[in-house]
C-alpha positions in Angstrom: -21.0 -21.8 14.7 -21.6 -20.7 11.1 -20.0 -22.8 8.4 -17.7 -20.9 6.0 -17.1 -21.9 2.4 -13.7 -21.0 0.9 -13.2 -20.6 -2.8 -9.5 -21.6 -2.7 -6.6 -22.8 -4.8 -5.9 -19.4 -6.1 -3.2 -20.1 -4.9 -3.1 -23.2 -2.7 -0.4 -21.5 -0.6 -2.6 -18.6 0.5 -5.6 -21.0 1.0 -3.4 -22.9 3.5 -2.8 -19.6 5.3 -6.5 -19.0 5.5 -7.1 -22.4 6.9 -4.5 -21.9 9.6 -5.7 -18.4 10.5 -9.4 -19.4 10.7 -8.7 -22.5 12.8 -6.4 -20.6 15.1 -8.9 -17.8 15.5 -11.7 -20.1 16.4 -9.6 -22.1 18.8 -8.4 -18.9 20.5 -11.9 -17.6 21.0 -13.7 -20.9 22.1 -10.8 -22.8 23.6 -10.4 -26.5 24.1 -10.6 -28.6 21.0 -12.7 -26.2 19.0 -11.8 -25.6 15.3 -13.5 -23.8 12.4 -16.4 -25.4 10.5 -15.2 -25.1 6.9 -15.8 -26.4 3.4 -13.3 -25.7 0.6 -13.7 -25.7 -3.1 -10.1 -25.7 -4.3 -9.7 -24.6 -7.9 -6.9 -25.5 -10.3 -4.9 -22.3 -10.5 -3.3 -22.9 -13.9 -6.4 -22.6 -16.2 -8.0 -20.1 -13.8 -4.9 -17.8 -14.0 -4.8 -18.2 -17.7 -8.3 -16.8 -17.9 -7.3 -13.9 -15.7 -4.2 -13.1 -17.6 -5.9 -13.3 -21.0 -8.7 -11.0 -19.9 -11.4 -13.7 -19.8 -13.2 -12.3 -16.8 -16.5 -13.7 -17.8 -14.9 -17.2 -17.6 -13.4 -16.3 -14.2 -16.8 -15.2 -13.0 -18.4 -18.4 -14.3 -15.8 -20.6 -12.5 -16.2 -18.5 -9.3 -20.0 -18.7 -9.3 -19.9 -22.5 -9.9 -17.5 -22.8 -6.9 -19.7 -20.6 -4.7 -22.8 -22.7 -5.6 -20.9 -25.9 -4.8 -20.1 -24.5 -1.4 -23.7 -23.4 -0.8 -24.9 -26.8 -1.7 -22.4 -28.3 0.7 -24.0 -26.3 3.6 -21.9 -23.2 3.7 -23.6 -20.3 5.5 -21.3 -17.8 3.9 -18.6 -17.8 1.2 -15.3 -16.0 0.7 -13.0 -15.6 -2.3 -9.5 -16.3 -0.9 -7.8 -13.9 -3.4 -7.7 -10.1 -3.9 -7.5 -10.5 -7.7 -10.5 -12.9 -7.6 -12.6 -10.1 -6.1 -12.6 -8.5 -9.5 -15.7 -10.7 -10.2 -17.3 -10.3 -6.8 -20.0 -8.0 -8.0 -20.9 -10.4 -10.8 -21.1 -13.4 -8.5 -22.4 -12.3 -5.1 -25.9 -11.4 -6.2 -26.3 -14.8 -7.7 -25.4 -16.7 -4.5 -28.0 -17.4 -1.8 -25.6 -16.8 1.2 -23.4 -13.8 2.2 -20.1 -13.3 0.5 -17.6 -11.5 2.8 -15.5 -9.0 0.9 -11.8 -8.8 1.6 -11.6 -5.0 1.0 -14.4 -4.3 3.5 -12.6 -6.1 6.2 -9.3 -4.4 5.3 -10.9 -0.9 5.2 -12.5 -1.5 8.7 -9.1 -2.3 10.1 -7.3 0.7 8.5 -10.0 3.2 9.5 -10.0 1.8 13.1 -6.2 2.3 13.2 -6.5 5.9 11.9 -4.7 5.4 8.7 -5.2 8.0 5.9 -2.7 7.6 3.1 -1.9 4.1 2.1 -0.1 2.1 -0.6 -1.8 -0.9 -2.1 0.4 -3.7 -3.4 -0.8 -6.7 -5.3 -1.2 -8.0 -8.9 -1.5 -5.4 -11.6 -5.3 -5.9 -11.6 -5.5 -5.1 -7.9 -3.1 -2.2 -8.0 -4.7 -0.5 -11.0 -8.3 -1.5 -11.2 -11.2 -0.5 -8.9 -12.4 -3.8 -7.4 -10.3 -3.3 -4.2 -9.3 0.4 -4.6 -12.9 1.7 -4.8 -14.0 0.1 -1.6 -11.0 1.5 0.3 -11.5 5.0 -1.2 -15.2 4.9 -0.3 -14.0 4.7 3.3 -12.0 7.9 3.0 -8.6 6.3 2.4 -6.2 7.9 0.0 -4.1 5.6 -2.2 -0.6 6.6 -3.1 0.5 6.1 -6.7 2.8 3.2 -7.5 5.2 3.6 -10.4 4.5 1.3 -13.4 7.9 -0.4 -13.1 7.0 -1.5 -9.5 3.5 -2.5 -10.6 5.1 -4.8 -13.2 7.7 -6.2 -10.8 5.2 -7.0 -8.0 2.9 -8.6 -10.5 5.7 -10.7 -11.8 6.8 -11.8 -8.3 3.2 -12.9 -7.5 2.5 -14.9 -10.7 5.9 -16.3 -11.4 7.0 -17.1 -7.9 4.6 -16.8 -4.9 1.6 -18.3 -6.6 3.8 -21.4 -7.2 4.8 -21.5 -3.6 8.3 -20.1 -4.3 9.9 -17.4 -2.1 13.0 -15.9 -3.8 15.4 -14.0 -1.6 16.1 -11.4 -4.3 12.4 -10.6 -4.6 12.2 -10.2 -0.9 14.9 -7.6 -1.0 13.1 -5.8 -3.9 9.9 -5.6 -2.0 11.7 -4.2 1.1 13.2 -1.6 -1.2 9.8 -0.7 -2.5 8.4 -0.3 1.1 11.3 2.0 1.9 10.6 4.2 -1.1 6.9 4.3 -0.1 7.8 5.4 3.4 9.6 8.5 1.9 6.3 9.4 0.3 4.6 10.0 3.6 2.5 6.8 3.3 0.8 5.8 6.6 0.8 2.1 5.8 1.1 -0.5 3.0 -1.5 -3.1 2.2 -0.4 -6.5 1.1 -3.3 -6.7 -1.4 -2.4 -10.2 -2.6 -3.0 -13.1 -0.3 0.5 -14.6 -1.1 2.6 -11.4 -0.5 2.9 -12.1 3.2 5.1 -15.1 2.2 7.7 -12.6 1.0 7.2 -9.6 3.3 7.8 -9.6 7.1 4.8 -7.6 8.4 6.5 -7.1 11.7 9.9 -5.7 10.5 9.5 -2.9 8.1 9.9 0.9 7.8 6.2 1.5 7.9 3.1 -0.5 9.1 2.2 -3.4 6.8 -1.4 -4.8 6.7 -1.8 -8.4 5.5 -5.2 -8.8 3.9 -5.2 -12.6 4.4 -5.0 -12.3 8.1 -7.4 -9.4 8.3 -10.0 -11.1 6.1 -9.7 -14.3 8.1 -10.1 -12.5 11.4 -13.3 -10.8 10.2 -14.5 -14.2 9.0 -13.9 -15.6 12.5 -16.0 -12.8 14.0 -18.8 -13.6 11.5 -18.6 -17.3 12.1 -18.8 -17.0 15.9 -21.4 -14.1 16.2 -24.4 -16.4 16.8 -22.4 -18.9 18.9 -21.1 -16.3 21.3 -24.5 -14.6 21.6 -26.0 -18.0 22.6 -23.3 -18.5 25.2 -23.9 -15.1 26.6 -27.7 -15.7 26.8 -27.1 -19.0 28.6 
């Protein structure tokens, strides 16, 4: 089984979700007492988020690269950034790391295309909703992104940074997000993407007016496939 390195802590709540998804995925595939081979470099979100919010993306890239190299030194065969917003520095970091970095948007696009989705709404921080680091990879696969009103961009961004990233789920915010999804359904949107790894804490993916895709679960599932590819080939050959 390949060992996966996680750049986590951004936030710790979503990193915990990744840990659970990865271990459950490996256990389901291999059975018995099997679990995922993981190494985690968990960042302190407060100074990291300060750099993001102040526009110090060079600093974010430096921190992310240092974490990736720590994971590589610890024996990771591949690395992931456990944050959609964090993927804003993916292109600056990935070429400088000696192991593969599995992109969250590629895994998400694969799933949406496989399900025949065409017009989607991307929810996340303002960086993810408005900038190209996630959007461009989805659009490159032929997916059309519905526009989100600026007031909703601001509100979703606020919910993420002020509540969910701190591990707080506020009932009123849950209602607001459900209202947003209802409005998007009226715009003939095929599906909504939870393009922030914490959003699933506030949105029930199973009970909404349109299909909802959780990037945390999708990314983790793709990582399990990658981790077990060689293991399952060996078993088949035996």
